[in-house]
C-alpha positions in Angstrom: -86.9 -211.7 -129.8 -89.6 -209.1 -129.1 -89.6 -207.7 -125.6 -93.3 -207.7 -124.8 -92.6 -206.3 -121.3 -91.0 -203.2 -122.9 -94.0 -202.6 -125.3 -96.4 -203.3 -122.4 -94.8 -200.5 -120.3 -95.0 -198.1 -123.3 -98.7 -199.0 -123.8 -99.5 -198.4 -120.1 -97.7 -195.0 -120.3 -99.7 -194.0 -123.5 -103.0 -195.1 -121.9 -102.2 -193.2 -118.8 -101.3 -190.0 -120.7 -104.6 -190.3 -122.7 -106.7 -190.8 -119.6 -105.0 -187.9 -117.8 -105.5 -185.6 -120.8 -109.1 -186.7 -121.1 -109.6 -186.0 -117.4 -108.0 -182.6 -117.7 -110.2 -181.7 -120.7 -113.3 -182.9 -118.9 -112.3 -181.1 -115.7 -112.1 -177.8 -117.7 -115.6 -178.1 -119.0 -118.1 -176.2 -116.8 -121.6 -176.9 -115.8 -123.9 -174.4 -117.6 -126.8 -174.9 -115.3 -124.8 -174.2 -112.2 -123.2 -171.4 -114.2 -126.6 -169.9 -114.8 -127.3 -169.8 -111.1 -124.0 -168.2 -110.3 -124.4 -165.7 -113.2 -127.8 -164.6 -111.9 -126.5 -164.3 -108.3 -123.3 -162.4 -109.1 -123.3 -160.9 -112.6 -126.8 -159.7 -113.7 -126.5 -156.4 -111.9 -124.0 -155.3 -114.5 -124.0 -157.8 -117.4 -126.4 -159.5 -119.8 -125.6 -162.2 -122.3 -126.9 -160.4 -125.4 -126.5 -156.7 -124.7 -124.4 -154.2 -122.9 -125.6 -153.1 -119.5 -123.0 -151.5 -117.2 -120.4 -153.9 -118.6 -120.2 -155.6 -122.0 -122.4 -158.5 -123.3 -120.9 -161.7 -122.1 -122.2 -164.3 -124.6 -119.2 -166.0 -126.3 -116.8 -164.0 -124.2 -114.2 -166.8 -124.0 -114.0 -167.2 -127.8 -114.1 -163.5 -128.4 -111.3 -162.8 -125.9 -109.1 -165.5 -127.5 -109.7 -164.4 -131.0 -109.4 -160.6 -130.5 -106.8 -160.5 -127.8 -105.1 -163.9 -127.7 -106.0 -164.3 -124.0 -107.3 -167.5 -122.4 -109.2 -168.5 -119.2 -106.2 -167.7 -117.0 -106.6 -164.0 -117.7 -110.4 -164.3 -117.0 -109.6 -166.0 -113.6 -107.4 -163.1 -112.6 -109.9 -160.5 -113.9 -112.9 -161.9 -112.2 -111.2 -162.6 -108.8 -109.3 -159.3 -108.5 -109.5 -157.0 -111.5 -108.1 -154.1 -109.5 -104.8 -156.0 -108.9 -104.7 -157.0 -112.5 -105.0 -153.4 -113.6 -102.4 -152.3 -111.0 -100.0 -154.8 -112.4 -100.0 -152.9 -115.7 -102.0 -155.3 -117.8 -102.8 -153.5 -121.0 -106.1 -155.0 -121.9 -107.4 -154.8 -118.3 -106.8 -151.0 -118.3 -108.4 -150.7 -121.8 -111.6 -152.3 -120.6 -111.6 -150.1 -117.5 -111.3 -146.9 -119.6 -113.8 -148.1 -122.2 -116.6 -148.6 -119.7 -116.4 -145.2 -118.1 -113.9 -146.2 -115.5 -116.6 -148.2 -113.7 -114.7 -150.6 -111.4 -116.0 -154.2 -111.5 -116.8 -155.9 -108.3 -114.1 -158.4 -107.1 -115.1 -162.0 -106.6 -112.3 -163.7 -104.6 -114.9 -166.1 -103.2 -115.5 -167.7 -106.6 -113.3 -170.8 -107.3 -111.9 -171.6 -110.7 -114.6 -174.3 -111.0 -117.3 -171.7 -110.4 -115.8 -169.4 -113.0 -115.6 -172.3 -115.4 -119.3 -172.9 -114.9 -120.1 -169.3 -115.5 -118.0 -169.1 -118.7 -119.7 -172.4 -119.9 -123.0 -170.7 -119.4 -121.9 -167.7 -121.4 -120.7 -170.0 -124.2 -123.6 -172.5 -124.2 -126.5 -171.1 -122.2 -129.2 -173.8 -121.6 -132.6 -173.3 -123.2 -135.0 -171.6 -120.8 -137.6 -174.0 -119.3 -141.2 -172.8 -120.0 -143.0 -172.0 -116.8 -146.7 -171.7 -116.4 -147.3 -169.1 -113.7 -150.3 -169.4 -111.4 -151.7 -166.2 -112.8 -151.6 -167.5 -116.4 -153.3 -170.7 -115.3 -155.9 -168.8 -113.4 -156.5 -166.6 -116.4 -156.9 -169.6 -118.7 -159.3 -171.2 -116.2 -161.1 -168.0 -115.8 -161.6 -167.7 -119.6 -162.9 -171.2 -119.8 -165.3 -170.7 -116.9 -166.4 -167.3 -118.2 -167.6 -168.7 -121.6 -170.8 -170.3 -120.3 -171.4 -167.2 -118.1 -171.2 -165.0 -121.2 -173.5 -167.2 -123.1 -176.1 -167.2 -120.3 -175.8 -163.4 -120.1 -176.4 -163.1 -123.8 -179.5 -165.3 -123.6 -180.9 -163.2 -120.8 -180.4 -160.0 -122.7 -182.1 -161.4 -125.8 -185.1 -162.6 -123.8 -185.4 -159.2 -122.1 -185.3 -157.4 -125.4 -188.0 -159.7 -126.9 -190.2 -159.1 -123.8 -189.8 -155.3 -124.1 -190.7 -155.6 -127.8 -193.8 -157.7 -127.0 -194.8 -155.1 -124.4 -194.5 -152.3 -126.9 -196.6 -154.1 -129.4 -199.3 -154.7 -126.8 -199.3 -151.0 -125.8 -199.6 -150.0 -129.5 -202.6 -152.3 -129.9 -204.3 -150.8 -126.8 -203.6 -147.2 -128.0 -205.2 -148.1 -131.4 -208.3 -149.4 -129.6 -208.5 -146.2 -127.6 -208.2 -144.1 -130.7 -211.1 -146.0 -132.3 -213.1 -145.6 -129.1 -212.5 -141.9 -129.2 -213.9 -141.7 -132.7 -217.1 -143.6 -131.8 -220.3 -142.3 -130.2 -219.6 -144.2 -127.0 -217.6 -141.2 -125.6 -220.5 -138.9 -125.8 -222.0 -140.3 -122.7 -218.7 -140.0 -120.8 -218.9 -136.2 -120.7 -221.6 -136.3 -118.1 -219.7 -138.5 -115.7 -216.2 -137.1 -116.3 -213.6 -136.9 -113.5 -213.6 -133.8 -111.3 -211.0 -131.2 -112.0 -207.6 -131.1 -110.3 -208.7 -128.1 -108.2 -211.6 -130.0 -106.7 -209.4 -133.0 -106.0 -206.8 -130.8 -104.4 -209.3 -129.0 -102.1 -210.5 -132.4 -100.9 -207.1 -134.0 -100.4 -204.8 -131.0 -99.8 -203.5 -132.3 -96.5 -202.3 -135.4 -98.1 -200.8 -133.4 -100.9 -199.0 -131.1 -98.5 -197.7 -134.1 -96.5 -196.4 -135.7 -99.7 -194.7 -132.5 -100.8 -193.1 -132.2 -97.3 -191.7 -135.7 -97.5 -190.4 -135.0 -101.0 -188.7 -131.8 -99.7 -187.1 -133.7 -96.8 -185.8 -136.4 -99.1 -184.4 -133.8 -101.5 -182.7 -131.9 -98.7 -181.2 -135.2 -97.4 -180.0 -136.1 -100.9 -178.3 -132.6 -101.4 -176.8 -132.9 -97.9 -175.5 -136.4 -98.5 -174.0 -135.2 -101.9 -172.3 -132.2 -100.2 -170.8 -134.4 -97.5 -169.2 -136.7 -100.0 -167.5 -134.0 -102.1 -163.8 -134.6 -102.1 -164.2 -138.3 -101.0 -162.6 -140.4 -103.7 -162.4 -143.9 -102.2 -161.5 -146.4 -105.0 -160.0 -143.6 -107.1 -157.2 -145.1 -109.3 -156.2 -142.8 -112.2 -154.1 -143.9 -115.2 -150.5 -142.8 -114.8 -148.2 -141.7 -117.6 -145.8 -144.6 -116.7 -147.4 -147.9 -115.6 -146.0 -148.8 -112.2 -147.1 -152.1 -110.5 -146.7 -152.1 -106.7 -147.5 -155.8 -106.8 -144.4 -156.4 -108.8 -142.1 -154.1 -107.0 -143.3 -154.6 -103.4 -145.2 -157.9 -103.5 -143.0 -159.9 -105.8 -139.6 -158.2 -105.3 -140.1 -157.3 -101.6 -138.8 -153.7 -102.1 -139.3 -151.7 -98.9 -141.7 -148.7 -99.1 -139.1 -146.3 -97.8 -136.6 -147.1 -100.6 -138.7 -145.0 -102.9 -140.8 -142.9 -100.4 -137.8 -141.9 -98.3 -139.5 -139.0 -96.5 -142.6 -141.1 -95.4 -141.0 -142.0 -92.1 -139.2 -138.8 -91.0 -141.0 -136.2 -93.1 -144.4 -134.5 -93.0 -145.3 -135.6 -96.6 -144.6 -138.9 -98.4 -143.3 -137.5 -101.6 -143.6 -138.9 -105.1 -140.1 -140.3 -105.8 -138.0 -138.6 -108.5 -137.1 -140.5 -111.7 -133.5 -140.7 -110.4 -134.8 -143.1 -107.7 -136.2 -145.3 -110.5 -132.9 -145.2 -112.3 -131.0 -146.5 -109.3 -132.4 -149.9 -110.3 -133.4 -149.5 -113.9 -130.1 -148.3 -115.1 -129.2 -152.0 -115.1 -132.7 -153.5 -115.4 -133.7 -152.6 -119.0 -136.2 -155.4 -119.4 -138.7 -157.3 -117.3 -137.8 -160.9 -116.6 -140.1 -161.6 -113.6 -142.4 -164.6 -113.4 -145.5 -162.6 -112.5 -147.4 -161.2 -115.5 -150.6 -159.3 -114.8 -153.6 -160.6 -116.8 -153.9 -158.7 -120.0 -150.3 -157.6 -120.0 -147.1 -159.2 -121.4 -143.3 -158.8 -121.2 -143.3 -156.4 -124.2 -145.7 -154.1 -122.3 -143.5 -153.9 -119.2 -140.3 -153.4 -121.4 -142.1 -150.5 -123.1 -142.8 -148.9 -119.7 -139.1 -149.2 -118.7 -138.2 -147.4 -122.0 -140.5 -144.5 -120.9 -138.3 -144.1 -117.9 -135.2 -143.8 -120.1 -137.0 -141.3 -122.3 -137.9 -139.2 -119.3 -134.4 -139.2 -117.8 -132.5 -139.0 -121.1 -130.7 -142.3 -120.6 -129.2 -144.0 -123.6 -129.1 -147.8 -122.7 -126.8 -148.5 -125.7 -124.1 -146.0 -124.8 -124.8 -146.3 -121.0 -124.8 -142.6 -120.5 -127.2 -139.7 -120.1 -128.0 -137.5 -123.2 -129.1 -134.5 -121.3 -132.5 -134.5 -122.9 -135.1 -135.0 -120.2 -138.9 -134.9 -120.2 -140.9 -134.2 -117.0 -143.3 -136.9 -116.0 -146.8 -135.6 -115.1 -147.9 -138.0 -112.4 -151.5 -137.9 -111.3 -151.7 -137.4 -107.5 -154.0 -139.8 -105.7 -153.8 -138.9 -102.0 -154.0 -135.2 -101.3 -155.1 -133.6 -98.0 -156.9 -130.2 -98.1 -154.9 -127.2 -97.3 -156.8 -126.7 -94.0 -155.8 -130.1 -92.7 -152.5 -130.8 -90.9 -151.2 -134.3 -91.3 -147.7 -135.5 -90.4 -146.4 -138.8 -91.7 -143.6 -139.0 -89.2 -145.9 -138.7 -86.3 -147.9 -141.7 -87.4 -145.2 -143.9 -88.9 -142.7 -143.4 -86.1 -144.5 -142.6 -82.9 -147.7 -144.4 -83.7 -146.4 -147.3 -85.8 -146.9 -150.2 -83.3 -150.1 -148.7 -81.9 -151.7 -148.4 -85.3 -150.7 -151.9 -86.4 -152.1 -153.4 -83.2 -155.3 -151.5 -83.4 -155.9 -152.4 -87.1 -155.2 -156.1 -86.5 -157.5 -156.1 -83.5 -160.4 -154.7 -85.5 -159.5 -156.8 -88.6 -158.4 -160.2 -87.4 -159.0 -161.8 -90.8 -157.1 -159.0 -92.7 -154.0 -158.3 -90.6 -151.2 -156.1 -91.7 -147.4 -156.1 -91.0 -146.5 -152.6 -92.2 -148.1 -149.4 -90.8 -148.6 -148.0 -94.3 -151.3 -150.5 -95.1 -153.5 -149.3 -92.3 -154.4 -146.2 -94.3 -153.3 -147.0 -97.9 -154.5 -150.6 -98.0 -152.5 -153.6 -99.1 -150.4 -151.8 -101.6 -148.3 -155.0 -102.2 -151.3 -156.6 -103.9 -152.2 -153.6 -106.1 -151.2 -153.4 -109.8 -152.7 -150.0 -109.9 -152.7 -148.0 -106.7 -156.1 -146.7 -105.6 -157.4 -144.8 -102.6 -158.3 -147.5 -100.1 -160.1 -145.5 -97.5 -162.4 -142.5 -97.2 -159.9 -140.1 -95.5 -162.8 -138.1 -94.1 -162.7 -136.3 -90.7 -165.1 -139.0 -89.3 -162.7 -141.8 -90.4 -159.7 -140.1 -88.7 -161.7 -139.5 -85.5 -162.9 -143.1 -85.3 -159.3 -144.2 -85.5 -158.2 -141.8 -82.8 -161.0 -143.1 -80.5 -160.2 -146.7 -80.9 -156.4 -146.8 -81.2 -154.7 -147.5 -77.9 -151.4 -145.9 -77.0 -148.5 -148.3 -76.9 -147.7 -148.4 -73.2 -144.8 -150.8 -73.8 -143.0 -147.8 -75.3 -140.6 -146.5 -72.7 -141.3 -142.9 -73.5 -145.1 -143.3 -73.4 -144.9 -145.4 -70.2 -143.0 -142.6 -68.4 -144.7 -139.6 -69.9 -148.3 -140.8 -69.4 -147.7 -142.6 -66.1 -150.0 -140.3 -64.0 -152.7 -140.3 -66.6 -152.6 -144.1 -66.8 -153.0 -144.4 -63.1 -155.9 -142.0 -63.1 -157.7 -143.8 -65.9 -157.2 -147.2 -64.1 -159.2 -145.8 -61.2 -161.7 -144.1 -63.3 -162.3 -147.0 -65.7 -161.3 -150.2 -63.9 -163.1 -152.4 -66.4 -161.0 -151.1 -69.3 -157.8 -151.4 -67.2 -157.2 -147.7 -67.7 -156.4 -148.0 -71.4 -155.3 -144.8 -73.1 -156.5 -144.1 -76.6 -155.3 -141.3 -78.8 -158.4 -139.1 -78.0 -157.4 -139.2 -74.3 -154.1 -137.4 -75.1 -155.6 -134.7 -77.3 -156.4 -136.6 -80.4 -159.7 -134.9 -80.8 -158.5 -131.3 -80.2 -159.4 -129.1 -83.2 -156.0 -127.4 -83.2 -154.1 -130.6 -83.6 -155.3 -131.1 -87.2 -156.7 -127.6 -88.2 -154.8 -124.3 -88.0 
């Protein structure tokens, strides 16, 4: 007799093994979307999927490791969590990788769980297709093109009508000239000799006072024009030259929120805010070899930005494939925008450190609808919105003096409060309506020797 109970128990055991195996297999499969987030947060500084950066390309790394080295995910768990300990244990392949990539020690990620690592590895094996995103700038450009079409048509119509009107006027003038020529050839002109207009000399003798007055007015206007032209020599507000390498402050400062002083390190504590060397660019672009930002300037594309990054590599002699310098460098001839004359003394540190809060407060008080949050913007404009940097102000002597006359000293500053205590009390009595406010000109901001030597 068949024992159904026995077969029933075996069937349950088989089903249980099958379910547990399925659960185990399912548990090992990672989530590529979560893996993408983790990869971008932890790995993109040194790795890319399709090319070597600081470390190797990681697309298909699981299959490649198993095929070439016979190693599985357990090895990757150890390597990612603590590669230093793995190398110290004498692991052959771990030390080979370390030597191969210029002994660059990979960051340790003990905070990542095995599930997190599974997600990252699943992303490197089956990366999800990128979702197309329509940026606001692209939409605005498309809308602008659509709106611009009728405007262009209207402009073309106006130009055509204007040209036709000019042509008609020319035809009319030619007809009148032809009539005058015919009149000159007729006998009608003979009688005009008797009543001809008086000579210029006779007219001048009669109206010489008016003539001299007109000449004087013309001389004054000419002198004013020459004076005005001379006064604006060296004033280049709006000047924005083309640079040898295209650099968008909107992308770096506006989109990526990079602090000004990361590149212009001497702006705060130095007299001059220097042009950063190419080594400063390479601090980031050694690992950022292509542009993957969402913002694209109208008229530009990703290929354009990638080409500009390659110019940095050519200038510094960096080989992105071998991840090393070749020694062949090319100087970059930047075009300077802001340049004070030699007879003018200007110290960045004095304004950025001592005058920072005072300048910001003064600017925001005078421009309530265009407030700033960084002292640099008071003189250089809103750099974080500029694709191409331009001179935002006049930088004339009058412009500087006006600022010194209207910028109040920050009396909340402990040093100023103590140092200008007596002056503050004196001004309170002298100018009670103003509350004794101290502006820069009151502490020597208009003395010639402060700016000229």
